[in-house]
C-alpha positions in Angstrom: -12.3 -18.2 -1.2 -13.5 -15.8 -3.9 -12.5 -12.2 -3.2 -15.1 -9.4 -2.8 -15.5 -7.2 -5.9 -13.7 -3.9 -5.4 -16.8 -1.7 -5.9 -18.6 -3.8 -3.2 -15.6 -3.6 -0.9 -15.5 0.2 -1.2 -19.2 0.4 -0.4 -18.8 -1.8 2.6 -15.8 0.2 3.9 -17.7 3.5 3.4 -20.7 2.2 5.3 -18.4 1.2 8.2 -16.7 4.5 8.2 -20.0 6.4 8.2 -21.1 4.3 11.2 -17.8 5.1 13.0 -18.4 8.8 12.4 -21.9 8.5 13.9 -20.5 6.9 17.0 -17.7 9.4 17.4 -17.8 12.5 19.7 -16.5 15.8 18.3 -12.8 16.1 18.7 -11.6 16.3 15.1 -13.3 19.1 13.0 -15.7 16.7 11.4 -16.2 14.6 14.6 -14.6 11.4 13.3 -11.4 9.4 14.0 -8.4 9.8 11.8 -7.9 7.1 9.2 -4.9 5.2 8.0 -5.2 3.0 4.9 -3.1 -0.1 4.4 -3.6 -1.2 0.8 -3.5 -4.6 -0.9 -0.8 -5.7 -3.3 -2.4 -4.1 -6.3 -2.7 -0.8 -4.4 0.9 -0.8 -3.0 2.6 1.2 -5.6 6.3 0.5 -6.4 8.8 2.7 -8.2 12.1 1.7 -9.6 15.4 3.3 -10.5 17.7 1.3 -12.8 21.4 1.2 -13.4 21.9 -2.5 -14.4 25.4 -3.6 -15.3 26.0 -4.6 -18.9 27.0 -8.1 -17.9 23.6 -8.8 -16.4 21.3 -10.5 -18.9 17.9 -8.9 -19.4 14.8 -10.8 -20.6 14.5 -8.8 -23.8 16.6 -6.3 -25.7 13.9 -3.6 -25.1 13.9 -3.9 -21.3 15.4 -0.7 -19.8 18.9 -1.0 -18.3 19.4 2.5 -17.0 16.9 5.3 -16.1 17.5 8.9 -15.2 14.8 9.0 -12.5 12.4 6.9 -10.6 9.5 5.4 -12.6 6.3 3.5 -11.7 7.1 -0.2 -12.0 4.0 -1.5 -10.2 1.3 -1.2 -11.5 1.9 0.3 -14.9 0.2 0.3 -18.3 3.3 -1.4 -19.6 2.3 -4.5 -17.6 -0.4 -5.1 -20.2 1.8 -5.0 -23.3 3.4 -8.1 -24.8 6.9 -8.8 -23.5 6.9 -6.0 -21.0 5.6 -8.3 -18.2 9.0 -10.0 -18.4 10.7 -6.7 -18.0 8.6 -5.8 -15.0 9.1 -9.3 -13.4 12.8 -8.8 -13.8 12.8 -5.4 -12.2 10.7 -6.4 -9.1 12.4 -9.8 -8.8 14.8 -10.7 -6.0 17.6 -13.1 -5.4 18.9 -14.9 -2.4 22.2 -13.3 -1.0 24.2 -15.9 0.9 26.2 -13.2 2.7 23.2 -11.3 4.1 21.1 -14.4 4.3 18.2 -12.5 2.9 16.4 -11.8 -0.4 17.9 -8.7 -2.1 17.0 -6.6 -5.2 18.8 -7.5 -8.4 22.1 -5.8 -9.2 21.6 -2.2 -10.3 17.9 -2.2 -9.3 16.4 0.0 -6.6 12.8 -0.3 -5.5 10.8 2.0 -3.2 7.2 2.5 -2.1 6.5 6.2 -2.7 4.4 8.8 -0.8 4.3 7.1 2.6 1.8 8.8 4.8 -0.3 10.0 1.9 -3.3 8.4 0.1 -2.1 9.7 -3.3 -0.4 6.4 -4.1 -3.6 4.4 -3.5 -6.3 6.5 -5.1 -6.0 4.7 -8.5 -4.2 1.5 -9.4 -2.9 3.3 -12.4 -3.3 7.1 -12.7 -2.0 7.2 -16.3 -4.6 8.2 -19.0 -6.5 6.6 -20.6 -6.5 3.8 -17.9 -7.2 6.2 -15.0 -11.1 6.0 -15.0 -11.0 2.2 -15.0 -8.5 1.7 -12.2 -10.1 3.2 -9.2 -8.9 1.7 -6.0 -9.7 3.6 -2.8 -10.8 6.6 -4.9 -14.5 6.6 -4.2 -13.9 6.1 -0.4 -11.3 8.8 -0.3 -13.5 11.2 -2.3 -16.5 10.5 0.1 -14.3 11.0 3.2 -12.9 14.2 1.7 -16.5 15.4 1.2 -17.2 14.7 4.8 -14.2 16.9 5.9 -11.2 14.5 5.8 -8.0 15.9 4.4 -4.9 14.0 3.1 -2.0 14.3 5.5 -4.2 15.9 8.2 -6.6 13.1 9.3 -6.5 10.7 6.4 -3.2 8.8 5.7 -1.8 5.9 3.8 0.8 3.4 4.9 2.1 1.9 1.6 4.8 -0.8 1.7 7.0 -3.0 -0.5 4.7 -6.0 -0.8 7.6 -8.2 -2.0 9.0 -8.4 1.5 7.9 -9.1 5.1 7.2 -5.9 7.1 10.6 -4.4 7.8 11.6 -2.8 11.1 11.8 0.5 9.3 8.2 0.2 8.0 6.9 -0.9 11.3 8.5 2.0 13.1 7.3 4.5 10.4 3.8 3.2 10.7 3.8 3.6 14.5 5.0 7.2 14.1 2.3 7.8 11.5 -0.4 6.5 13.8 0.8 8.5 16.7 1.1 11.7 14.6 -2.4 11.1 13.2 -3.9 10.8 16.7 -2.0 13.9 17.8 -3.2 16.0 14.9 -6.8 15.0 15.7 -6.9 16.1 19.3 -5.7 12.8 20.7 -8.4 10.6 19.1 -7.3 7.0 18.3 -7.0 5.9 14.7 -9.1 3.7 12.5 -7.0 1.3 10.4 -8.6 0.4 7.1 -6.8 -2.6 5.5 -7.4 -4.5 2.2 -6.1 -7.9 1.2 -2.3 -8.1 1.9 -2.7 -4.9 4.0 -4.6 -7.0 6.5 -1.6 -9.2 7.1 0.6 -6.1 7.4 -1.9 -4.6 9.9 -1.8 -7.8 11.9 2.0 -7.9 11.9 2.1 -4.3 13.0 -0.5 -4.6 15.8 1.2 -7.8 17.1 4.3 -5.8 17.7 2.6 -3.2 19.9 1.7 -3.4 23.6 -1.9 -3.5 24.7 -1.5 -0.2 26.4 -0.3 1.4 23.2 -3.2 -0.1 21.2 -5.7 1.0 23.7 -4.3 4.5 23.4 -3.9 4.8 19.6 -6.2 2.3 17.9 -9.9 2.7 17.6 -10.9 0.1 15.0 -9.3 -2.2 12.5 -11.5 -2.6 9.4 -10.2 -5.4 7.2 -11.8 -7.0 4.1 -10.9 -9.4 2.6 -7.7 -11.1 3.6 -5.7 -12.6 0.7 -6.1 -16.2 -0.4 -3.2 -18.6 -0.9 -3.8 -18.4 -4.6 -3.4 -14.7 -4.6 -0.1 -15.0 -2.8 1.2 -17.7 -5.1 0.3 -15.7 -8.2 2.2 -12.7 -7.0 5.1 -14.8 -5.8 5.5 -16.1 -9.4 6.6 -12.5 -10.4 9.5 -12.5 -8.0 11.4 -15.7 -8.4 
């Protein structure tokens, strides 16, 4: 199934959020429920720190082997340059560990999803100039909600994740704490979850692990559009293995 264009998606989500605000009673300062965004794969930012052993072969001589700090590995402008796609694929790739019986990062590679709890990591797909104006993700929706009184970290949050892996117990627990904290900061009002693409599957996995009593207490709505297609999943899997 063809995915909905991003601009149309943002417009649809914004309309739904405005309708939710119209139905809400005044508990939060602006009278609306707190919001937690669950982005898709493209909006789930990944950062890497490298200290790759010399004996490990790299795809190209110019692929970085060691970095002094964390850097944005997904999505970055370098993805668009010849040869660098191979470097990125290597950094985010995983291998099967027979001892742990799980997929692990490559030797000397650390990957993290930054700014959990904030919408900063999902405002733009790539905040680097000159690409910034052309890579809006949730930017317009975040800007409109901000205009209506929402504030990042107060009643508007983001639950980013490492899209290469299944939802981990740590992520599930952190998301539960985030939802509970969001409700508490908004006078006890339940939360609207807004999910896009792969974020829909993470939202489903998260909610399936909660009791009905907890969901009745903390979840107001789940807005999801669209779920990822099999082609989307296969295309991104090709980066990893």
